[in-house]
Backbone as a ProteinNet text record, in pm:
[ID]
protein_1_A
[PRIMARY]
XXXXXXXXXXXXXXXXXXXXXXXXXXXXXXXXXXXXXXXXXXXXXXXXXXXXXXXXXXXXXXXXXXXXXXXXXXXXXXXXXXXXXXXXXXXXXXXXXXXXXXXXXXXXXXXXXXXXXXXXXXXXXXXXXXXXXXXXXXXXXXXXXXX
[TERTIARY]
-2139.9	-2040.9	-1969.6	-1911.2	-1877.7	-1745.1	-1626.8	-1513.2	-1461.7	-1379.7	-1307.4	-1169.1	-1122.1	-943.9	-877.6	-820.1	-753.6	-555.2	-529.3	-374.1	-343.5	-196.6	-161.6	-16.8	55.5	195.8	220.1	146.6	117.4	28.4	-24.5	-117.6	-132.2	-208	-206.9	-306.2	-352.8	-522.8	-503.1	-629.6	-628.8	-723.3	-708.5	-795.3	-869.7	-851.3	-957.7	-1050.4	-1041.5	-1132.4	-1191.7	-1121.8	-1180.9	-1095.8	-1053	-992.6	-901.4	-838.9	-721.7	-669.7	-538.2	-478	-387.2	-408.1	-332.5	-299	-151.2	-82.3	-55.9	-76.5	-27.3	-148.5	-315	-394.8	-458.6	-495.1	-593.8	-520	-399.9	-310.1	-327.9	-317.6	-347.3	-222.9	-124.7	31.9	137.4	235.6	339.9	461.8	577.6	718.9	762.4	847.7	916.8	964.7	1033.4	1079	1000	928.7	799.2	850.7	741.3	812.4	745.4	758.2	653.9	500.7	441.6	310.2	191.7	86.2	-5.4	-140.6	-194.8	-371.2	-405.4	-504.3	-612.6	-746.7	-759.8	-914.4	-1001	-1131	-1245.1	-1338.8	-1396.8	-1524.9	-1628	-1724.6	-1912.5	-1965	-2031.5	-2067.3	-2196.8	-2326	-2449.1	-2400.6	-2455.3	-2473.5	-2453.2	-2510.3	-2543.7	-2411.6	-2349	-2233.7	-2091.7	-2132.7	-2005.4	-2011.6	-2101	-2119.4	-2028.3	-1986.4	-1878.1	-1762.1	-1658.3	-1546	-1529.6	-1458.9	-1443.1	-1271.2	-1254.6	-1110	-1118.5	-991	-964.8	-806.9	-808.1	-678.1	-684.1	-549.6	-493.4	-387.3	-407.6	-296.3	-244.4	-144	-109.3	-80.1	-142	-147.1	-116.6	-19	24.1	-96	-54	-170.4	-226.7	-158.9	-196.4	-239.6	-274.3	-357.8	-252.8	-135.7	-26.1	-5.6	21.6	79.2	239.3	258.4	354.7	424	566.8	609	769.5	827.7	925	1033.3	1194.1	1282.6	1297	1286.8	1367.2	1439.9	1513	1608.8	1482.7	1396.5	1311.1	1266.6	1256.5	1225	1125.8	1027.8	954.7	831.3	783.6	695.2	567.9	445.2	377.9	330	265.4	304.6	159.5	119.9	-19.7	-34.8	-136.9	-151.1	-301.8	-290.5	-439.9	-461.7	-581.6	-637.7	-785.6	-826.6	-993.9	-1042.6	-1182.2	-1233.1	-1396.7	-1425.6	-1593.4	-1566.2	-1670.8	-1676.2	-1681.8	-1592.4	-1525.5	-1690.2	-1748.3	-1850.9	-1797.5	-1725.7	-1744.5	-1741.9	-1769.4	-1757.6	-1926.9	-1984.3	-2127.1	-2149.7	-2171.2	-2250.5	-2406.7	-2432.6	-2596	-2598.6	-2660.7	-2691.1	-2793.8	-2838.8	-2972.8	-3060.9	-3141.3	-3232.1	-3203.1	-3163.6	-3124.7	-2994	-2898.6	-2757.7	-2768.3	-2832.3	-2826.4	-2912.4	-2932.7	-3010.6	-2897.1	-2764.1	-2678.4	-2549.4	-2506.6	-2413.1	-2297.6	-2195.2	-2084.9	-1994.7	-1882.8	-1761.1	-1624.9	-1534.7	-1415.2	-1290.1	-1202	-1121.7	-935.1	-865.8	-727	-605.6	-482.5	-398.5	-298.6	-251.7	-121.8	-23.5	72.5	188.1	256	334.6	389.1	569.3	665.9	772.6	770.2	865.6	831.1	842.6	775.9	738.8	844.6	894.5	946.5	846.4	856.2	755.2	794.2	822.9	849.4	769.2	869.8	794.1	717.1	640.2	579.2	460	422.2	337.1	180.7	92.3	-13.6	-50.5	-81.3	-77.9	-218.4	-275	-394.7	-366.9	-448.1	-432.9	-616	-592.2	-717.1	-770.2	-896.8	-941.5	-1032.2	-998	-1098.5	-1131.4	-1285.4	-1323.7	-1364.9	-1328.4	-1387.7	-1360.2	-1296.3	-1222.6	-1343.3	-1406.2	-1493.8	-1401.3	-1367.4	-1358.1	-1453.2	-1424.3	-1510.7	-1449	-1332.4	-1294.5	-1169	-1125.3	-1012.4	-969.8	-819.7	-769.6	-664.4	-685.2	-569.6	-501.9	-344.4	-283.8	-153	-101.9	-14.8	137.2	250.3	385.1	434.6	466.4	526.2	631.6	649.1	774.5	857.2	999.4	1109	1117.1	1173.2	1222.9	1324.6	1262.9	1351.7	1473.7	1596.6	1702.9	1700.9
115.8	73.8	115.2	49.6	90.2	-10.6	72.3	42	79.7	-15.6	-9.2	-30.7	68.2	35.4	1.2	-87.8	-111.8	-158.2	-54.1	-76.9	-214.7	-291.1	-362.3	-376.8	-431.2	-452.2	-543	-653.5	-709.9	-830	-850.5	-893.3	-989.9	-1094.1	-1151.8	-1206.5	-1177.4	-1212	-1391.3	-1457.2	-1582.9	-1562.8	-1541.9	-1585	-1697.9	-1800.6	-1940.1	-1880.2	-1784.3	-1774.6	-1657.2	-1573.5	-1392.3	-1350	-1418.2	-1381.1	-1307.8	-1225.6	-1172.5	-1216.5	-1246.7	-1306.2	-1150.6	-1156.1	-996.5	-1085.7	-942.4	-916.5	-797.5	-799.4	-634.3	-529.7	-555.7	-546.5	-375.1	-271.8	-208.6	-93.5	-65.5	66.3	183.7	288.2	423.5	491.6	430.8	555.8	443.6	494.4	413.5	505.4	458.4	531	522.2	640.6	766.3	676.5	594.4	514.9	404.1	426.3	428.4	301	147.4	52.6	32.4	-86	-147.8	-168.3	-146.7	-170.6	-222	-271	-346	-251.5	-215.6	-184.2	-262	-308.9	-431.7	-369.4	-376.4	-306.4	-412.1	-384.7	-409.8	-349.5	-430.2	-394.1	-471.5	-387.2	-438.8	-386.7	-480.2	-368.5	-454.4	-406.7	-460.4	-583.5	-641.4	-720.7	-620.8	-496.6	-434.4	-362.3	-314.4	-245.7	-321.2	-434.9	-549.4	-573.2	-552.7	-532.6	-505.8	-340.6	-312.5	-274.4	-301.5	-262.4	-139.7	-97.6	63.2	63	182.7	190.1	234.9	217.6	238.5	300.9	376.3	461.3	421.1	413.1	412.4	524.9	604.4	702.3	750.3	800.5	910.5	1037.6	1071.6	1215.1	1255.4	1381.8	1422.4	1548.3	1581.3	1650.2	1748.9	1813.4	1927	1882.4	1751.4	1689.3	1679.7	1739.5	1674.5	1548.4	1524.5	1355.4	1348.9	1256.7	1190.3	1131.1	1124.7	1117.3	1047.7	957.1	857.6	961.8	882.7	971.9	851.3	901.1	839.2	918.5	845.4	888.1	1005.8	1005.4	1097.5	1236.9	1230.4	1284.7	1200.7	1312.9	1293.1	1187.6	1090.4	996.4	991.4	1022.2	1001	871.3	827	668.6	687.5	578.1	524.1	422.8	368	211.6	233.5	161.1	139.7	13.6	16	-103.8	-101.9	-243.1	-211.6	-334.9	-306.2	-458.1	-413.3	-563.6	-535.4	-717.3	-774.9	-914.3	-932.4	-1010.3	-1052.5	-1122.3	-997.9	-1040.8	-1175.4	-1213.6	-1295.6	-1434.3	-1422.3	-1548.3	-1565.1	-1669.2	-1715.9	-1762.1	-1694.4	-1742.2	-1725.3	-1796.9	-1826.9	-1834.2	-1708.8	-1723.6	-1692.2	-1792	-1783.4	-1666.3	-1641.4	-1470.4	-1493.9	-1592.8	-1582.9	-1506	-1566.9	-1522	-1377.4	-1331.6	-1173.4	-1084.5	-1142	-1066.5	-994.2	-1037.8	-1047.8	-948.4	-892.5	-802	-874.2	-845.9	-931	-833.6	-893.5	-880.6	-920.9	-815.5	-861.1	-805.8	-833.7	-779.4	-778.1	-721.7	-737.7	-656.6	-671	-626.4	-550.6	-443	-351.9	-314.7	-388.1	-366.6	-292.8	-200.3	-61.3	-84.1	-85	-69.9	53.1	61.8	190.3	282	383.2	509.3	629.5	731.8	827.7	929.1	909.9	976.5	1063.1	1174.4	1261.9	1191.9	1215	1210.8	1335.1	1289.4	1415.6	1475.7	1401.7	1432.3	1323	1381.6	1299	1281.7	1182.1	1126.5	1061.8	1031	961.5	871.6	764.1	660	675.7	722.9	771.8	665.6	602	499.4	579	579.7	657.5	511.2	505.9	443.7	562.1	522.3	631.6	782.3	782.4	927.7	962.8	902.7	972.3	872	965.3	891.5	837.2	697.1	579.7	587.3	597.7	564.6	622.4	629.8	660.8	658.8	656.8	624.3	703	801.8	868.6	782.7	852.9	780.9	876.5	879.7	975.3	879.9	933.3	912.5	989.4	892.6	986.8	1094.9	1159.3	1249.9	1184.6	1240	1168.6	1219.2	1120.5	1125.3	1279.8	1310	1429.4	1393.6	1428.6	1384.4	1434.7
-632.7	-627.2	-457.4	-370.1	-280	-225.1	-194.3	-137.7	-24.6	36.5	174.9	198.9	237	236	369.1	357.1	507.3	511.2	626.7	561.3	681	603.5	662.8	689.8	765.4	749.5	599.1	569.1	461.9	464.3	317.2	330.9	179.7	150.4	49.3	-28.7	-143.2	-165.5	-229	-192.2	-247.7	-357.7	-472.3	-593.4	-589.8	-534.8	-552.8	-442.8	-347.8	-222.2	-238.9	-285.5	-314.9	-147.6	-64.4	87.9	76.4	165.5	161.1	316.8	337.2	403.8	507.4	615.4	635.7	820.4	783.5	895.7	934.5	1059.4	1111.9	1044.5	1042.5	962.6	1076.9	1009.9	1072.3	1129.4	1090.3	1138.1	1091.8	1185.8	1121.6	1164.2	1240.4	1270.8	1268.9	1171.4	1188.1	1163.1	1190.1	1156.6	1315	1315.7	1208.2	1110.2	1105.7	996.5	874.3	827.2	715.5	667	716.1	656.9	506.7	477	358.5	408.4	359.3	378.1	246.1	278.2	184.1	199.8	114.4	115.6	65.7	147.1	129.1	65.6	-22.1	-102.8	-95	-31.2	-61.5	-159.3	-248.6	-350.7	-323.1	-323.5	-327.5	-428.9	-543.7	-659.3	-668.9	-765	-803.4	-950.5	-959.5	-1063.1	-1211.5	-1211.2	-1327.8	-1284.4	-1204.1	-1217.4	-1279.9	-1222.3	-1268.7	-1428.5	-1522.5	-1621.4	-1697.2	-1668.7	-1789.3	-1710	-1759.5	-1697.1	-1609.8	-1547.2	-1462.2	-1465	-1452.4	-1414.5	-1269.9	-1217.7	-1058.6	-1050.5	-949.2	-905.2	-783.3	-713.4	-616	-583.5	-510.6	-501.5	-346.3	-308.9	-214.8	-205.1	-118.9	-127.4	29.2	11.3	183.9	238.8	350.8	426.2	359.2	224.1	182.4	20.5	53.2	-90.4	-224	-181.7	-288.8	-321.9	-435.2	-489.1	-414.1	-341.5	-298.7	-413.4	-412.7	-539.2	-517.5	-560.2	-581.2	-665.2	-635	-754.7	-815.6	-969	-1069.5	-1159.2	-1246.1	-1334.2	-1391.8	-1448.7	-1554	-1441.9	-1286.6	-1220.5	-1088.9	-1012.5	-937.7	-975.5	-929.4	-1024.7	-895.5	-958.9	-828.2	-784	-679.3	-603.9	-642.8	-768.6	-786.8	-846.8	-857.2	-873.6	-965.3	-1046.3	-1125	-1217.6	-1250.9	-1315.9	-1353.9	-1372.4	-1431.7	-1322.6	-1298.9	-1254.6	-1333.6	-1313.1	-1380.6	-1433	-1470.6	-1494.1	-1649.2	-1674.1	-1803.8	-1879.9	-1964.3	-2085.8	-2137.8	-2182	-2282.8	-2185	-2063.5	-2003.5	-1988.8	-2026.2	-1996.4	-1878	-1789.3	-1638.6	-1605.3	-1614.5	-1567.5	-1385.8	-1384	-1196	-1162.1	-1076.6	-1006.2	-936.8	-954.7	-877.1	-772.9	-697.8	-526.7	-542.4	-599.8	-602.8	-623.1	-745.7	-818.5	-711.4	-594.2	-506.5	-423.3	-394.2	-322.3	-391.1	-319.5	-439.6	-463.5	-567.6	-604.5	-495.9	-409.6	-377.6	-406.5	-441.2	-480.2	-374.4	-382.4	-301.8	-397.2	-362	-402	-301.4	-291.7	-248.7	-320.1	-294.2	-361.1	-205.8	-254.7	-200.4	-212.2	-122.5	-115	-107.7	-145.9	-111	-9.7	95.9	210.8	141.1	144.3	42.1	145.1	75.8	94	178	311.3	365.5	482.4	526	635	780.7	864.2	997.2	1054.5	1147.8	1183.1	1081	999.2	869.6	847.6	789.4	753	594.7	609.7	430.5	428.3	293.4	290.3	178.3	138.9	7.5	6.8	-134.8	-226.5	-290.9	-325.2	-452.6	-498.5	-608.9	-711.7	-826.6	-877.2	-993.1	-1087.1	-1226.4	-1320.7	-1294	-1186.4	-1138.2	-1054.3	-970	-868.5	-725.8	-635.3	-517.3	-419	-429.3	-340.1	-182.3	-158.8	-53.2	-28	123.9	148	301.4	306.1	440.5	464	596.8	609.8	737	786.5	831.8	893.6	1015.7	1034	1037.1	1045.5	1089.2	1183.3	1268.8	1428	1358	1472	1462.6	1488.1	1481.4	1523.2	1680.4	1702.5	1891.8	1923.5	1993.9	2053.1	2135	2112	2188.4	2351.1
[MASK]
+++++++++++++++++++++++++++++++++++++++++++++++++++++++++++++++++++++++++++++++++++++++++++++++++++++++++++++++++++++++++++++++++++++++++++++++++++

């Protein structure tokens, strides 16, 4: 299985086509005031890999590898998103041999409200499947302007 991440100002998945419609895609520097962002996740997997569901996680760490947290009444909570990916085994799908020679591709988006990030620091989104890192995307937050 392969994964690829792309940072966007905003993006929307189209379930009918599997496409992602993106605005402001491909950035690696933001701020110093950090806006909302969307992570576009693209996955490529073989037909064999798709046969059983796999757990994924997407989480944000700082330049020291520490989880970035948000404040909540219960205390700091890591900024992370999770789910599973795989084919529904209950669906009886017949696929001809030609199609099975091409890997399956799927994509989805994760929209994030403005995270509490510090100016002048570096961060990274990490995507794991079954606790194995498949992809990551680093980015920086500009420092505050000097007076």
